[in-house]
KOLKOLSE-603523 format. One record per residue (C-alpha): residue in one letter; x, y, z. Coordinates in pm, whole numbers, plus 32768, in hexadecimal, padded with zeros to 4 digits. Each point is the difference from the previous one (the first is absolute). Last residue first. Layout:
N
+------+------+------+------+
| code |   c1 |   c2 |   c3 |
+------+------+------+------+
|    A |    X |    Y |    Z |
...
+------+------+------+------+
END
This chain:
198
+------+------+------+------+
| code |   c1 |   c2 |   c3 |
+------+------+------+------+
|    X | 9C29 | 16E0 | D48D |
|    X | 8157 | 7FA2 | 8079 |
|    X | 8042 | 80A6 | 8157 |
|    X | 80DA | 812E | 8017 |
|    X | 812A | 7FD7 | 80E4 |
|    X | 802C | 806A | 816A |
|    X | 814E | 8060 | 8092 |
|    X | 8073 | 7EF6 | 80F4 |
|    X | 8177 | 8048 | 7FEA |
|    X | 806B | 8139 | 7F3D |
|    X | 80F2 | 806C | 8114 |
|    X | 807F | 815F | 801F |
|    X | 8151 | 80A9 | 7FB1 |
|    X | 8021 | 817C | 8025 |
|    X | 80E7 | 80EC | 7F56 |
|    X | 7F3C | 803A | 7EC5 |
|    X | 7F20 | 7ED5 | 7FED |
|    X | 80C7 | 7EC0 | 8043 |
|    X | 7F44 | 7EB2 | 7FDB |
|    X | 8013 | 7EC7 | 80D1 |
|    X | 7F90 | 7EC9 | 7F4F |
|    X | 7EBB | 7F45 | 8038 |
|    X | 7F53 | 80A3 | 7EDB |
|    X | 80EB | 7FF9 | 7EDB |
|    X | 80F1 | 811C | 7FA9 |
|    X | 8086 | 80C3 | 7EDE |
|    X | 8100 | 8113 | 801D |
|    X | 7FF2 | 8105 | 7EE3 |
|    X | 8107 | 8109 | 7FD0 |
|    X | 7FFF | 810E | 7EF1 |
|    X | 7EAD | 8099 | 8047 |
|    X | 7F8B | 80E3 | 7EE6 |
|    X | 8005 | 8174 | 7FAB |
|    X | 7F97 | 805C | 7E9B |
|    X | 7FD6 | 7F2F | 7ED0 |
|    X | 815B | 8042 | 7F7B |
|    X | 8086 | 7F96 | 815A |
|    X | 8062 | 80C7 | 8138 |
|    X | 803E | 7F4B | 8149 |
|    X | 7F40 | 7FAC | 8138 |
|    X | 80B5 | 7F12 | 80F2 |
|    X | 7EF1 | 7F24 | 808F |
|    X | 7EFD | 7EF2 | 7FB0 |
|    X | 7F94 | 7EFC | 80FC |
|    X | 7F52 | 7ED3 | 7F76 |
|    X | 7EDF | 7F0F | 804F |
|    X | 7F92 | 7E96 | 8007 |
|    X | 7EF1 | 7F38 | 8099 |
|    X | 7F56 | 7FDC | 7EA3 |
|    X | 7EAF | 80A8 | 8011 |
|    X | 8051 | 80A7 | 814E |
|    X | 8105 | 80E8 | 7F4D |
|    X | 80C7 | 80D8 | 80D8 |
|    X | 80AC | 8122 | 7F4F |
|    X | 810A | 80EB | 809F |
|    X | 8063 | 8150 | 7F7B |
|    X | 8123 | 80C5 | 8084 |
|    X | 807E | 8154 | 7F95 |
|    X | 7EB4 | 80B4 | 7FB7 |
|    X | 805C | 810F | 7F11 |
|    X | 7EC4 | 804D | 7F34 |
|    X | 808D | 7F43 | 7EC7 |
|    X | 8083 | 7EEB | 80E0 |
|    X | 7E9C | 7FBC | 8084 |
|    X | 7F54 | 801B | 7EA3 |
|    X | 80A0 | 7EEB | 7F3F |
|    X | 7FF7 | 7EE0 | 8102 |
|    X | 7EB0 | 80A0 | 805F |
|    X | 7F6E | 7FBE | 7EA7 |
|    X | 80A6 | 7EAA | 7FB6 |
|    X | 7FFD | 7F11 | 812D |
|    X | 7F0A | 80CF | 80D3 |
|    X | 7EFA | 8068 | 7F07 |
|    X | 8055 | 7EC2 | 7F2E |
|    X | 7F70 | 7F2C | 8117 |
|    X | 7E9A | 808C | 7FCA |
|    X | 7EE8 | 7F23 | 809F |
|    X | 80D2 | 7F28 | 80E4 |
|    X | 80AC | 8140 | 808C |
|    X | 816D | 7FEA | 8042 |
|    X | 8057 | 807B | 8160 |
|    X | 80CF | 8147 | 7FCD |
|    X | 810B | 808E | 80DB |
|    X | 8091 | 8168 | 7FD1 |
|    X | 8140 | 8062 | 80B1 |
|    X | 809C | 8135 | 808F |
|    X | 7EE5 | 80E6 | 7F90 |
|    X | 8060 | 8170 | 8026 |
|    X | 8042 | 8018 | 7E89 |
|    X | 7EA4 | 7F92 | 7FBD |
|    X | 7F70 | 8142 | 809B |
|    X | 7ED5 | 7F83 | 80C4 |
|    X | 7EA7 | 807B | 7F8E |
|    X | 7F5E | 8123 | 80C5 |
|    X | 7FB4 | 8035 | 8166 |
|    X | 8162 | 7FAF | 8068 |
|    X | 809A | 7F5D | 8131 |
|    X | 8087 | 7ECC | 7F43 |
|    X | 8152 | 80AA | 7FD2 |
|    X | 8022 | 8038 | 8178 |
|    X | 7FAD | 7E9C | 8045 |
|    X | 811C | 7F92 | 7F22 |
|    X | 7F9F | 7F16 | 7EDE |
|    X | 7FFC | 7E94 | 7FAA |
|    X | 7ED6 | 7FCA | 7F19 |
|    X | 7F0E | 7EDB | 8005 |
|    X | 7EE5 | 7FAC | 7EFA |
|    X | 808B | 812D | 7F2F |
|    X | 7EFF | 80EC | 7F74 |
|    X | 806F | 80A9 | 7ECD |
|    X | 7FD4 | 814F | 7F57 |
|    X | 80C5 | 804E | 7ECC |
|    X | 7FFB | 8120 | 7F06 |
|    X | 8173 | 8035 | 8009 |
|    X | 7FD4 | 8170 | 8063 |
|    X | 7EE6 | 7F85 | 80F2 |
|    X | 80E2 | 7F15 | 80C7 |
|    X | 7F1C | 7F5C | 80FB |
|    X | 800A | 7EF8 | 8105 |
|    X | 7EA8 | 7FC2 | 8089 |
|    X | 7F8B | 803F | 816E |
|    X | 7F89 | 7F0E | 808D |
|    X | 8037 | 7EC2 | 80AD |
|    X | 810C | 7EF2 | 8016 |
|    X | 811D | 80A5 | 80AB |
|    X | 8146 | 7F69 | 8067 |
|    X | 8070 | 811E | 80E0 |
|    X | 814A | 8096 | 805C |
|    X | 8060 | 80DE | 8126 |
|    X | 7FF8 | 7ECF | 80E2 |
|    X | 8120 | 7F57 | 7F4D |
|    X | 7FAA | 7ECE | 7F2F |
|    X | 8015 | 7E8E | 8066 |
|    X | 7EA4 | 7FD1 | 809E |
|    X | 7F62 | 80F3 | 7F08 |
|    X | 8071 | 7F28 | 7ED7 |
|    X | 7F4C | 7EC7 | 8089 |
|    X | 7EBE | 80C3 | 804A |
|    X | 7FF1 | 809E | 7EA2 |
|    X | 8053 | 7EBF | 7F53 |
|    X | 7EFB | 7F45 | 80C2 |
|    X | 7EF8 | 80FC | 7FB9 |
|    X | 8041 | 8010 | 7E92 |
|    X | 7FF4 | 7E81 | 7FF2 |
|    X | 7EAE | 7FFF | 80C3 |
|    X | 7F7B | 8108 | 7F0F |
|    X | 8049 | 7F2D | 7EC5 |
|    X | 7FC6 | 7EB9 | 8091 |
|    X | 7E99 | 8046 | 8062 |
|    X | 7F74 | 8154 | 805C |
|    X | 7F6B | 80EE | 7EFA |
|    X | 7FEA | 7F81 | 7EA0 |
|    X | 80EA | 8097 | 7F04 |
|    X | 7F55 | 8096 | 7ED3 |
|    X | 812D | 80CD | 7F8D |
|    X | 7F8D | 8124 | 7F30 |
|    X | 8121 | 8099 | 7F46 |
|    X | 7FCD | 8161 | 7F6A |
|    X | 80DD | 8082 | 7EE6 |
|    X | 8135 | 7F81 | 7F41 |
|    X | 80E4 | 80E4 | 80C7 |
|    X | 7F71 | 7F63 | 8137 |
|    X | 7EE8 | 806F | 80DD |
|    X | 7F6B | 7F21 | 8111 |
|    X | 7EA3 | 7F85 | 8069 |
|    X | 7FC5 | 7F09 | 8119 |
|    X | 7F08 | 7EE5 | 8025 |
|    X | 7E8D | 8024 | 8033 |
|    X | 7F39 | 811F | 7F6D |
|    X | 7F7D | 8140 | 8091 |
|    X | 80E7 | 8060 | 811F |
|    X | 812E | 8030 | 7F0F |
|    X | 7F33 | 8065 | 7ED8 |
|    X | 7FF6 | 817D | 802F |
|    X | 8172 | 7FFF | 8058 |
|    X | 805B | 7F3E | 7EC7 |
|    X | 7F30 | 80E9 | 7F21 |
|    X | 80A7 | 8137 | 809B |
|    X | 8156 | 7F60 | 7FC5 |
|    X | 7FB0 | 7FAE | 7E95 |
|    X | 7F97 | 816C | 7FC1 |
|    X | 813F | 8079 | 80B1 |
|    X | 80DB | 7F21 | 7F22 |
|    X | 7F50 | 8079 | 7ECC |
|    X | 803A | 816B | 8065 |
|    X | 8172 | 7FBA | 804F |
|    X | 801E | 7F4A | 7EB1 |
|    X | 7F60 | 8131 | 7F4A |
|    X | 80DA | 80F8 | 80BB |
|    X | 8131 | 7F3A | 7FA4 |
|    X | 7F9D | 7FF2 | 7E8F |
|    X | 7FBD | 816A | 7FF9 |
|    X | 8150 | 804C | 809A |
|    X | 80AB | 7F1F | 7F05 |
|    X | 7F4C | 80A2 | 7ED4 |
|    X | 7EEF | 7F36 | 7F67 |
|    X | 8004 | 7FFE | 7E7F |
|    X | 7EBC | 7FD2 | 7F3A |
+------+------+------+------+
END
């Protein structure tokens, strides 16, 4: 059977809407967070509180001290969604203008100035692989990763075209204790918590 391009696009759109409905129905039912990637649904079993949430709160607060008042380092809802690409993600922190956050739907990823992720102990590949692939695809210009497992991180910028789709061209690695620049703003990474050994 041959599927015409329009049929394939409608089928992909239907599949995405089905996954989105499932994710919305599960959000308040199961712990962790659900996101949609090109490969399907990702369920990150992050535990509330602890180093993950404390790191996100520190990053948000430190950024807001150096950013202009019209911007926010937001670590709540809503999701960032690009339905044509079939991607719905939920950054741990997103730098966005207050006016662009004022929506009852998901946030347009092209309005996000920077997305920041704190690596989950349960699913580190979601941040280091999946989001590193998805965020340039949906047009987020700056992606910062903080990894409490290792006390390291990276800031990725400069989206460029590759045979596998848009990717970040520039990666600046850092270790906890150094200052890190995210977009136009530099913050300290001193005293960020680490995951304890199990």
